N, C-alpha and C positions, 0 to 999 in steps of 0.2 A: 599854638598856633590853631586856629580851627580851619580845616578841610571841607568846601563845599562841592557837594556833585551838582553841577551847571544842566548835565543831558548827557543824553545817551541814545544808543542805537543798536540792534542784533539784528544780524540777517535771520531769513528763513533757514531753521535748522532742519526742514525735511527737504531741502534744495541738495540738488548734487552738483560740486562743481567740479572742474577739470583736476587732476593731481598731479599739476606742475606748476610751475613758477607761477604761470597767466591765472590760474586758480588761487595759489596766494594772493597775487595781487589784487583778482578781483574782490576777492573778500577782506581784504585791508582797505578796498577803495569804499566797498558798500557801506562797513561798520563805521569807519573813520569820518566819512563824508555825512554819513547820518544821524553822527553825533555831533558834528559841529552845527549841521543845521537844526537838529533837536534844542541846541541848545544854545543857538545863535549867537555864535562866536565864528568869525571866519577864519581859515587858515591862518592867516597873519598877524591875529591875536594872541595864537599858540607860541610858547616859548619852550616847550621840550616837549619828547613824545616816548612813551616806553611800549614795549610787545611783549607780550605773552606766549610762548611757542614751547611744544616740547619737541616735535620731530619733523621738522621742516626739509632737513635733509632726508630722512629716510623714507618720509613719503613721499616727498616729493621732488627730492634730488636738489634741495635749495637753502643754503643756509644765508647768513648776512640779509637777513630780515629789513634791518633798519633802511637797508638800501632799498629794498622791495617796495617799503613804505614810502620812501620818498619819490619811488618812482612811479608809484598808483596813485600819489596825492602829489603832483608837483611843486603844488605851493609849500609843501613842507621841508622840501629842501632847503639845506642848511641849518636845518635844526639840530640840536644834539636826540641824536634817537638810540635806544638803547634796546636789546632783547634779553628777556630773562626766561630761565627754565627751572620747573621743580615739579616736573610731572604732570600730574593733574591739577596742582597748584600753580601751574605758572603764571597764569593771570594776576591772583592774588599776590605774587610777588611782583608782578610789575607794576602793581598798585600801589604796593608797599613802597617800591624805590621811588614812584612820582610823590607821595605824600612826602618822603625825606626831603626829597629837591624840595618842595616847598616849605615845608614846615623851616626848613636852614634857610631860607629868603634869597633862594637862589634863581627861583622863577617863580610866577604870578599866575599863570595856568597850562595845565598838562593836561594833554591826550594820551588815554590809554587803551588800548587796541588787545585783543586775546584774541587768536587765529590758529585753526588748524584744518587743514585738509587730509582726508582719511578713507572718503569712499572707493576709493580708483584702484586701492589695488586688494587682491584675495584674502578672505577672512585669515588666511592661514600666514600670509605675508604682512596682515595687521595687526595679529597677534604678536609675530616678532618683533615688530617696530615698537610696539607699548609694552613688550616684556624686556626693552632695554631699560626701563625704569625701574625694574625689580633687581638685586643682584645677580646679574647674567652669571651663567656657570655653577652657581651655588644653591640656587632653589627653583624650585617646580622645573627640574633639569629634564622630566620626562613626561612633561606635560603638552599636549596640544595648545592647549590656550592658557596663557601663564595664568595672566590674573582672573581670569574664573575660577582656576586650581587654588592658588593663595586664598582668595577670599572664601573660596571652600573650605579651605583649611580652617580659616578662621571661623568660619559655623561649625563645622566639625569640632574645633575648643571650644565652643561656645555651649553647645551641645551635651560636653561632656564634664565640663567643672561647673555649670549653670543648669541646665536643662534647655531645648529648645524644640519649639513647635513650630514646624514650617506654615503651619496656618498664620501664624504672624508675621512671617515674612512675605507670606502670599496677601495679605493684607495690605501691609506697605506698598507693594506693587500695585494691587489694584486702585489701591487709592491714589497714586500717582501718575498712573494712566486717566483717571478718572478725571482729575486736576487737569491734566494736558488738554482736555479737551476742550475747557475754558483759554486757551493760549493760542492765540490765532498764529503762533511763530513755533509752537512745538513740531519736534519732529514726528510724535505719536499723535497726533490731535483729530486722525483720521483714522487710525485704526481698531480696527473690530476686533473682539476676540468668542472665543466659544465658549460653551459651559465647560468648566472646569480648567481653564486655562491659567489660573492664579492657585491650584491647588497641587496633589501629589499623582495625578493621572500620567502615568508615563507614557500615552499619546497626547494625552490634550497639552500636556507641559512637561517634554520628556528632560531628565536630567544633565545637565551642561558638565558640571564637576561637583564630585563631594554630594552635598546636601542642595547644593544649589541648581534649580532649573530654569527653564528658560527666561520665563516672567521676573526671574530674580537678577538680570543681568542687563543693565543699561546696555545701549548698542551704540557703536561710535557713529560719527556724521561728519559733516563738512560743517563750518560755520564761524562766524566772528560775530564779538562784542566790544562797544569800546564804549568810552565815560569819558565826560570832561570834568576835570579838574580843577579847583582855583582856591587861592586862599580867601582868607576870610575879606581883607582889603579890596582883593580884586572882586570878590562877589559882588562887594558891595556899590563899587564903583560900576559895574554889571547890570545892579538892578537898578541902580538910579537912572543909567543911561538907557534904560529900557520900560522905565515906568513899571517897575516889579516890585516885591516884597520878597524880602529874605525868606519871611515867613512859606513861600513857596518852593524853598531850595534845599535840599536835602543835606544833612551834615553827617561826615563820619567823626564819629563821639568816642571811639574807641576802636582797637585792633590788638591783635594778637598774634605771634608766630614763633612755631616751636617747629623744631627738628630732631628728630630723635633716630636710631640706628636702623639702616637701612634694612636688614634681613628681618623676614616675619618671625621666623624661629626666635632669633636672639630676641625682640619684643617680648612674646608670648611666654618664654622663661623666665624672665624676671617679675619676682614679686614686686607688688604696689602695697604699701601701708596703708592705703586706702581702699584697696582693692579694685581699683580702676584697670582693664587692662593696658591701656596706652593713657599713660598720666600725661603724655608730652601732650595730647591732643585735649584732657583737660586741663593743662594750664594755659595753651592758648586761648582757649574759652575764656577761660576765668581773667587772664589778661585782659584780654577784650572787654568783658564786663566790668570789671575794678576800672579799666580807663576811661569808661563811659559812665561812674559810678551808677552801676547797675545791682544792687545786692541780689536778684535772684532772678534765673532765665525765666520764670513764670509771668513775671511782670513786665516782659516783651508783650508785643503784637504779634509777632510774624516771625517766621524763621525760614531761610532758605538753606538746606544742607546739603552736604554730599552723600547720593545715594548711586554711586556707580553699579553698585550691586544693594538688594533688599539688605543684607546683613550690615551692610556699612551704616546702613539708616537707622537700622538697630541697635549696632554699637554707638553710633554718634547720641542718641537720644538720652544714652545714659551718662555720658560724657559730657553731655551739655547740664547735666545735674538735673533731669527731671525724673529720674529712676536712679534707684540703687543699681551697683553693677549687677548682673542677669536679671534684672527685672522691666526691661522695656517693656516687656509684653503688658505690662498693667496700664502705662499710658496708652497704649494701642485698642485695648480692650475699652478702655472709658472712652475712648473717642475726642481725647484730648486735642490731637493733631491732625482731624479730619480738617476740613474746609471752613465747616461751621462749627469746630468745636473751640474750646477758649485760650487756644496756643496754636494756630494752623502750621503744618511745615509742608515746603515745597508745593506752595499754590499755583506754581507756575508748572507745575509736573515733575521739576525735580531733573537729576541726569537720565531717572529711568525713562521717564515721559516726555521730557522738554527735549533731550537729544544731552549727548556730551562729547563737543569738538572740544579735545583736553585742553588745549592753551587757551580756549576763550570761555570757560566755564566759570572762573573765578570773578572774571570782569561781568560776566552775567547775571551771576550771583548779587554783586552790587549793584549793578543796574534794576535789576526787579526790586530790590529791597529798596533803592531810590525812590522809586513809583510808587511802590506799597506806601511809603511815608508820606508820600506826597498825594497823593490820592487820583494819580494818575496810570494804575495798573488795567483800567478797563475791565473786563470782566473776570478777571482773576482776583480784583480790589478786595482785600478783607477790610469789612467795614470797619470805619474807625482806626485803623492802624498809624500808628504815630513814632514806634521806634521797632526796628527789626536789630535781626543777625542774620549774617551767613559763617558758616562753616566749610572750609572748601580745604580737600584732603589730595595729597601727593601720594601714591604708591600706596605702600600697607601701612598706611596712617602711619607713614615716614616724616613726612611735613603737615603741619597743621596750621591754617591761618584763618582768623575769623575776626569780623568787624560789625560793629555796632552802630548801625544808621539810625539817622534819629530825622526831627524835622519840628 
């Protein structure tokens, strides 16, 4: 069965929301209602809803987000609503749950919303909250900021095993910030950077953890994103009723989901016969490509991938198959992934530029991919894009979810 993306919406990732139940409700309402309006679907036409969220309990003291959504959008009360968590891949897990129900024939139209409210607590508290997605008490135990420390360990591993020039990490960060300026909803769209801000000047770009510096790190933010999904038969009825063509509607052509061991050290110590540091990430990407009958990732037109840190994107480029393990620097130097390159990566600005409200990221990626392939991406539009891939990662490459989206 084919699953279509009828429409979607994203909140302004630069906007701060109240870190409370009300903030979650406001975000859920804004993204969900916006998605329904964009899809030209009423709440009464929705059969089921799914929510991606990591840490509502920790940041806002609120669990049971299905009830929060039903309160925020009362017309959805009475629907089956579920919440899903897989660290930074929570939004993608919610999407996959909706796809499974649609493909099983249980429902025709699903609403998927990812949400996180994060900015109303101190930096140390936010770090502790997010650290719950690592192996608590077993890794990064002496770190002030768990995730910069763990991805700093990954950068150190790459430096020791393959060689790593920070200039390439800086180029990733600088490119994604430049892309964010085209995105009217990006967290960093108006940020300005002084000379040396992407280099190794300790004053202009201070070290955070290990080899990672300030601009290598994505920033947390508040935000939500939502999409409306439909079976092929429902999409046909939808298009007929509105005088629309299905050519205007994005389709999910393939997906991949793999889960690895939780602890980063356990993953780094395991040899892989093909040389990939994270073979489960590679398998998730390959699963999505195979299901979409795509032989090689370079035949795609655009990619939205996980760059919570610049090293994450560096590693992901290899696991996509764009470069051999340890050689992502080649595609960076060639300009392949630039906005005007042969395969633009993160025209939205990615997590570094657009922002990373954790539970919303996977849904936001899917929404941006759908807009790219239907020519609705505005200033972010990659000319002629007809097929896109998303790669959403949870934890230290523990959960990897990928989608191929076409039109």
